[in-house]
N, C-alpha and C positions, 0 to 999 in steps of 0.2 A: 413212729412206722406203722404202717398198715399191716396187719396179718393176712397177707395176699399169697396164694400159692405162684411162684415166680413161673413156673411151668404152664401156667394157664394164662398168664400175662402175654398175649401174643398180639402182633400187627405187621402191618405193612409200611414198608419204607416210602414216603412219598416224594422226598425231595433231599436232597444231599448238598450242605453249604458248609464248605471247607472240610472241618472236622466234625460237623454236628448233621444229625440226621433227624428230620421230621418223620414221627412214626404213627401212624392211625393206628390205634387200639380197634382190634376186632370187637365185635358186639359182645361176644361171648367173654372176654376179657374184661369188657367193661362191667359186664353183669356180675363176674365174680368180685370184681373191686368194690362196686357200689352194695355188697352185701356186709363189707366190714366198715362201712364209712358212711356217715348221714350228710358229708359235704358232697358237693357237685364235682363229679370225675370227669375230668375233660376229656375231649376225643381224640385231642392229639398230643403227643410228647416230644420234646426238645431234647434229643439223645445224644449220649457220647458213644463210643467203643470201647467194651472193655478190653485192657492190655491184651490179655494172653489171646485175643483174636489177633491182634497186630502181630503179635510174636509169630504165630502161625501163617500169617499172611492172608486172612481171612478178609478179603473186599466185601465191603456193603453197599450195593448198586441199590438204583429206585427200582422200586417194585419187589424188594426181596421180604420175606416173610421171617419175622425175627421174634425172639423171645427178648423180653424186657425185664429187668430186675431193679429192686429198689426205687419205685416210683416215688418222685416228690409231687403228691397231687397239688399243693400248694403253690410250687415252683414251676408247675408242669413240665417236670424234667425225669430223666430216667437214663438206663445205660442199658445198651445192648449187649445182650449174654452169648447168643447164639443165632446163626443164620441157617434157616433149614433149606433143605436142599431143593436146588431148583429145578423147575421142570422146562422152561427154555431160558435161554441166555443171548442177548444181541450185546456185539462188540460196539456198533454204532448205528444209534445211540446205545448207551451201555444200561438196557433195561433188564429186568429181570421177570421172568413169569407171566411174559406178554402172551395173550391169548391170540390174538389177530390183529392185522395190519389195515388201517383205512387209509387206503391211498387216494389223496384227493387230488383232481386235476379239474381244469376250468376248460368248456369249450371254447369259449372266447375270452379275448383279455386276460391273459395272452391264448393265441389259437392253439388248438389242441394239435400238438406233432406227434404222430403215429411212432416215429422213431424215439423220442424220446419218451414215451409213455412206456414203449416196449422196453426200453433200457429201466425203468422203474420197476416194472412188473418183472424182469429177470431177479432185477435184485432183490423185490419183494419174495419172489419164489425161493431164492438161495436163503432165506430164514427159517423157511420150513412152518412159516404161520399161516395160518389161513387169509385169505385176501378178500376185503370188502373194496372194492372199487368204486369211487363216488366222483360224478362229473357235475361240477358247480355251472353256475350262471346260466343255466338251461332257459332262461329268461332272454338272452341275447344271442338266440338262434331259433329255427323256426321248428315245427314239430316233424318236418320232412328230415331236417339234418340229424335231430334225434334218434329218429327210427333208423336212419342209414348207419349211424354209430352204434346203436344198440346191434342191429343184426352184426353188423361188423365184429363187435366184441365177442359176440356169441359164436363165430367162427374161432376167434383167439381163444376162446375157452372162460371167457369171464360173462357176468352177468351183472351190468352197473346199475348203479342208483341214479337217476337225474335228478337233480335238487337246483333251488335255487335260493341263496341264502336272503338275498335281496327281498323276493316276492315271498319268502316264506312256503316254497314248496318243495314238497318230497321229504321234507325233514323228519316226517313221523318214521317213515321205512328206515332211516338211519337209525333214530334212535333206538329202534325195536333191534336193530342187529349189534348195537353196542350195549345193550341192558347184559348185566351180571358178568361181563367180560373185562380185562384189562386189554385195552385198545391202543396200539401205537399209530399215532397221527403221521403220515410222510406225503411227501409231494413237492414240487417246486415252487418257487417263492410266487406268491401274487396272485394265488389261485384262489385264495378265499378260506384258507385254513383257520386263521386266527379267527375271521369273521363267522366260521363255523361253529368253534369251539366256544366264542361268547354266545350264540344261540344256545347251544347244549347246556353250558355250563355260564350261566351268567355273572356268578361269582368270580369266575377265573379273572375278568378283565384284561384281555389279551390285548396288546398293542395290535392295532392293524395298520400293516404298511401299503403306501400307494403304489400302483404298478408305474414303473419306469416308462414314461412313453419313449424315448429315446431309444432304450435299448429293449422293449418289449417284453422283459420280465419284471419279477418285484425285486423289491429289498428285503433283506432278511429282518424279521422282527423278533424271532424266538432266538434267544440265546443260551440257554439251559433245557436241562430235561426235568420236567417235574410232572406228577401224577394229579390230575385233579377227579375230584369225585363227582358223578353224575347224579342228578337228582332222582332216576328211575333205578339206580344201582349200577355198580361197574366203576371201572376207573379209566381215564382217558389221558394219555401222555402226547403231549406238544413234542416233536423234535426240531431243531433248525433247519431251514428249509435251505435247500440246495437244488442246483439246476440239471447238473450232470453226476449221477454216484458213478462210482467205479466199478467196473466188473473184475472183481479178483476172483476169478474161477478158473478152473482147470477147465480143457474142451469136454472131457468125459460129465463134469458137473454141468455144463451149460446146456447140454441137449435135455437134460433132466427138467430144466426150467422153462421150457418151452410146452404147454398142453398139446399143443399140435402134434409133437414129436413124441410125446409118452401115448397118445391117441394110435398114433400110426404103428408105433411098435407094439403097441399091445394088441393092433390086428394082424401087423405080420412082423417078421424078423429079417433085419438085412443078413448078407451073405458072410461078411465078414463081423466077427464081435467086435473089433476095434474100429467100426466104421465110424467116420466123422461126418458122414452124410453130405458129401462133398461130390466128387466125381467117382467114388467107388461104383465098381458093377454090382446088379440087384440091390439097391439101395430102396428101402422102403420108405426112407421119410423124405429123400429128393422127389420133389414134383411141383406141381401147381397150385402153390398156397401162400397167402399174402405176406406172410412174414419171415416167408424163405429165404429172402434177400437180406432181411434183418438179420435172420440167423448167420447167413456167412458173413454178414458184416462184424457181429460180435465174437464170431469164431475166430478172425483173425485175431482179435484183442485178447481172447483166452489162450491163444496159442504163444501169444507175443509174451503174456503174463507167465505163462509156464516156462518157456524158454529164459525169462529174466530170474525166477526162482531156481533154474540150473544152474544159471551164470554165477548166481549169489552164494549157492552152494559150493560150488568150485572157487569162488574168490575166497570164500571163509576158510577154506580146506588148505591154501596157499598163501595166505596173507593173516595180517593181524592188524589193529587199529593201535594205533599212538598218540597220545595228547601232548603237543608242545607246551612249551612253557605259556604261551599266549593263551592256551587253551583250544588251538585249532588241533581238528582229528586229522589225521591222514593214515594211509595203509603203508604197510610194509612188508616185503615177503619174509615167510617163516622161515629161521635156519633151522637143518636139521641137524637134531641134536641126538648124540647116542648115549644111552643109559649106562653109567659106569658103576659098578659095583665095589662097595668100599671094600680092602682086602682085610682079612682077619689078622688078630695080633700075632696068630700063630704061624701065618704064612710070613708076615713081617718078621718074625724073628728069625725063621728059618732061613729066609733070603739073607737077613744079616749074617747069620752063622756061614752061608756061602760064601759073601763076600770075605770073612775072615779067613776061613779055609784056604781062598783063594791068594788071598795076601801071604800067607805063610807059605804057600808053595811056591811062589813067586820069589820069595827072599831066599827060602833053601835052594832054589834054582840059579839064582845068583852069587851065591857061597860057593857053590861047586863051581 
């Protein structure tokens, strides 16, 4: 066993497979380990999780910064002993410590849909991460169309990067924005995410899916979350493609996910503090801006989502889930139960004495 200070042997989790974790050791950790060994120190270790972490329910996620103990350099294995506090945390996909989102859309094949793009942007805003919007397949549209979309998105509050993976155009600007960052790639299927990752990281060898001509959207090609190392520094996470992300936010949260709303509220305020920016009088947000109709559409979804949460809370307070013999789950109303206090032995003894005295009195009465 090498004499390595366990506290200095740190790394980042690149992938999770069942109960095993691929951990890339930080450069400083490799340097410390190399001082105690003449053998080649591997850059990554296949690690398990300490039992004490399981007992306290400490989950290990892709992107976690961890401390590794008892490294076996020959077997390239180790054990995760500590998970450092996370700066950011995403649930879907499960990634820790991400710095930004690379949102990839295509200008054509499939045709760029402003409503779908807005839905993805709202979901991206909800993460609290910075957003890098990338529009692929620029070679399929004219320069005029690119300029129109650029001006349009500037009004939305975004500065997009126009690229063509096929013609290798605009990729240097994307690489510069990814350097030394943990970036999560997202976007609908078939827009060229995997092709872009293959260019940025040739070693990733991502599968490329063809766009379904019948449906006009792509087939899913990514099945799990994994971090890939960028040659210029930084990590890139590909996520499973999906076409319509859920808007699981409240109406109050939704308005903060539109840069146009934030800008208008910064310049002026509404008459009512709980204004939803629909038909309230003296509203500073309601007006002639392109995505206002999209906002109203998403607002109805947010209101329905909030009502569903309230109904769920009411149902949970009055019903309980029961599992049948066949494993089927069903709900039953909760029965109101009263809390009974167990009587003390002293009170029980006194009660028996009272009954005994009562029987004596009745006997004496009968004799009389």
